C-alpha positions in Angstrom: 69.2 139.1 100.2 69.6 141.9 97.8 68.7 145.8 98.6 66.1 147.5 96.7 63.6 150.5 96.2 60.5 150.7 94.1 59.0 154.1 93.9 55.9 154.5 94.2 55.3 158.3 93.8 57.6 161.3 92.9 54.6 164.0 92.5 55.3 167.8 94.5 52.8 168.9 96.2 50.1 167.3 94.8 49.4 163.5 93.0 48.9 164.0 88.9 47.4 161.8 86.8 49.6 158.2 87.7 52.2 159.8 89.9 50.9 159.6 93.5 53.1 162.1 96.0 56.0 160.9 97.5 56.1 157.1 98.3 58.6 154.4 98.5 59.2 150.4 99.2 62.3 149.4 100.5 63.0 145.8 100.5 66.2 143.8 102.2 67.3 141.4 104.9 64.3 140.0 104.6 62.1 143.5 105.7 59.9 145.7 103.7 59.4 148.9 104.9 57.2 151.7 103.5 58.7 155.1 102.9 56.8 158.3 103.4 52.5 157.6 102.7 51.9 160.6 100.5 48.6 160.6 98.6 48.2 157.6 96.2 50.3 155.4 97.3 48.6 153.1 98.9 46.7 151.9 95.9 50.9 151.6 94.5 52.0 150.3 97.2 49.7 147.1 96.4 51.2 146.6 93.1 54.0 145.6 94.4 54.0 143.7 97.8 51.0 142.4 100.2 50.8 145.2 102.4 49.7 142.7 105.7 53.4 141.7 105.1 55.0 145.1 105.7 57.7 145.1 108.5 57.5 148.9 109.7 56.3 152.1 108.1 59.1 155.0 108.1 57.5 158.3 107.2 60.0 161.8 107.2 57.5 164.6 108.2 54.4 165.5 108.2 53.3 167.3 105.2 50.6 165.4 103.1 52.6 164.9 100.6 54.3 162.5 102.5 51.7 160.7 104.8 48.4 161.5 103.7 47.7 158.0 102.6 48.2 156.7 105.8 44.7 157.4 106.5 44.0 155.3 103.2 46.2 152.3 104.6 43.6 152.7 108.6 40.5 152.1 106.4 42.6 148.7 104.4 43.5 147.5 107.5 41.0 148.4 109.7 38.1 148.1 107.5 39.1 146.8 104.6 40.1 143.1 104.8 43.8 143.1 105.0 43.8 141.9 108.4 47.3 142.4 109.9 49.3 139.7 112.4 50.0 142.6 114.5 50.1 146.3 114.4 52.8 147.6 112.2 55.5 149.7 113.6 55.6 153.5 112.3 58.2 156.0 112.4 57.4 159.1 112.6 57.4 163.0 114.1 55.8 162.7 117.2 52.9 164.0 116.1 51.7 161.8 113.4 49.3 159.6 115.7 47.0 162.4 117.0 47.1 164.5 113.4 45.5 161.1 111.8 43.4 160.8 114.4 42.1 164.4 113.6 40.9 163.3 110.1 38.8 160.9 111.7 37.4 163.2 113.9 39.0 161.5 117.5 39.9 163.1 120.0 42.5 160.1 121.4 45.0 158.2 119.2 43.9 154.5 120.9 40.8 153.4 118.6 44.5 153.7 116.1 46.3 150.8 118.4 45.4 148.1 116.3 46.7 149.2 113.3 49.8 150.6 113.7 52.2 150.9 116.4 53.9 154.6 116.5 57.2 155.4 117.6 58.7 159.3 117.7 62.1 159.8 115.4 65.1 161.9 116.3 67.7 162.9 115.1 70.2 160.1 115.5 66.8 156.9 115.4 68.1 153.5 114.5 66.3 150.6 114.1 66.4 146.7 113.0 64.0 145.0 111.1 65.2 141.4 110.1 68.9 142.3 108.7 68.0 145.7 107.2 68.9 148.9 109.6 67.2 152.2 109.6 68.6 155.7 110.8 67.0 159.1 110.9 69.2 161.8 110.3 67.8 165.5 111.2 67.0 167.5 108.0 66.0 171.1 107.3 62.4 171.8 106.7 59.6 174.1 107.6 58.4 171.5 109.7 60.2 168.2 111.8 62.1 166.6 109.4 64.2 162.9 108.4 66.2 162.0 106.0 66.7 158.2 105.9 69.9 155.7 106.0 68.6 151.8 104.8 71.1 149.6 105.2 71.2 145.7 104.2 74.3 142.9 102.9 76.4 146.0 102.7 74.7 147.8 100.7 73.1 151.5 101.3 70.7 153.9 100.3 70.3 157.7 101.4 66.4 159.3 100.9 66.9 163.1 101.8 62.9 163.4 102.3 62.0 167.2 102.3 64.9 169.5 103.2 66.5 172.3 102.0 70.8 172.8 101.5 71.8 171.7 105.6 75.2 169.7 106.7 72.3 166.8 108.3 71.9 166.5 104.0 76.1 165.3 103.7 76.2 163.4 107.2 73.3 162.1 105.7 74.3 160.5 102.0 78.1 160.0 102.3 78.5 156.6 100.9 75.3 155.5 99.6 75.8 153.4 96.5 72.1 155.0 96.6 70.9 158.9 97.0 67.5 159.5 96.4 67.4 163.2 96.6 64.6 165.7 96.0 64.8 168.5 93.4 61.9 170.2 94.4 62.4 174.1 93.0 63.7 176.1 90.5 65.3 178.7 92.4 65.1 180.3 95.7 62.6 182.9 95.9 64.0 185.7 96.8 65.4 187.1 100.1 64.5 184.3 101.4 66.6 183.3 104.4 66.1 179.0 105.2 65.2 177.0 102.0 62.8 174.7 102.9 64.0 172.3 100.2 66.8 171.8 97.0 66.9 173.3 93.3 68.6 170.6 90.3 71.7 171.9 91.4 72.2 171.8 94.8 70.9 167.7 94.8 73.9 167.3 93.0 76.2 169.9 94.9 75.1 167.6 97.7 75.6 164.7 96.1 79.3 164.9 94.7 80.3 166.5 98.0 79.5 163.7 100.6 81.8 161.6 99.2 81.7 157.9 97.6 78.0 158.4 96.5 77.2 155.6 93.4 74.0 156.8 92.3 72.1 159.8 92.1 67.9 160.0 91.9 66.3 162.8 92.0 62.7 162.7 93.1 60.4 165.1 94.3 60.2 167.7 91.5 57.8 170.9 91.8 55.7 172.1 89.0 58.0 174.5 87.9 60.4 172.0 86.6 60.3 168.8 84.7 62.1 165.3 86.2 64.3 165.2 82.8 65.4 169.0 82.8 66.0 168.7 86.9 68.0 165.2 86.4 70.4 167.2 83.9 70.3 169.6 85.7 72.0 167.7 89.0 74.0 165.6 86.9 76.2 168.7 85.1 77.0 169.5 89.0 77.3 166.2 90.8 79.6 164.8 87.6 78.1 160.9 88.6 75.1 158.3 87.4 72.3 160.6 87.7 68.2 159.0 86.9 65.1 160.2 87.8 62.9 158.2 89.5 59.9 156.6 88.1 56.8 155.4 89.6 57.2 151.4 89.3 60.5 151.3 89.0 62.5 149.5 91.2 66.1 150.2 91.4 68.7 147.7 93.1 70.7 149.1 95.2 
């Protein structure tokens, strides 16, 4: 069975017309996983699958443009007629459940247990759904953050999540048939000690340095750039096949 990535959203740091924030549907090995739940992606998810069929949800970090639509999913599953056969495993940083409960004004997370089964991520965390393996790699951001390695049938995709330059990204991307990587900033701020995003050139350099990356797919392009410009700049450094992630497009890995 093929491994596919469907882009649900690419916008940073807020959604635009017809462009939700970060979100993806990964399908392979009999499993379907919603990877990042940025604002607007739950609606887009429903264009491509029945959300009640999800095997899992995987959240890279707890910034709103990557997880806020879990609130929409709660409404859909708990009150909107999308009846789940069982709570969906949610792999996310450990504060995800209390953050979500706080949105609903609830002091505890128990009311979410009929919808979500929260399981905390850590560097090296690995889980299998069907014949799809999901492995987390810690990356450098201004909050706890992880990149994802997804593999099925001998094919693999890597996803940077949000990250600054770090060794974890090299370890994550090496050998990926498809590397989905952020290129959020035009340049780093003067005097910035710990960058929390990548420039397009850095995205290209990490794809090249990781080794054996098949295709570099640029996403999460910030407001000071255009996807076309960011992709061209990343390609000039990577030197390999490079494209811009497009909402609604499905890529076979």
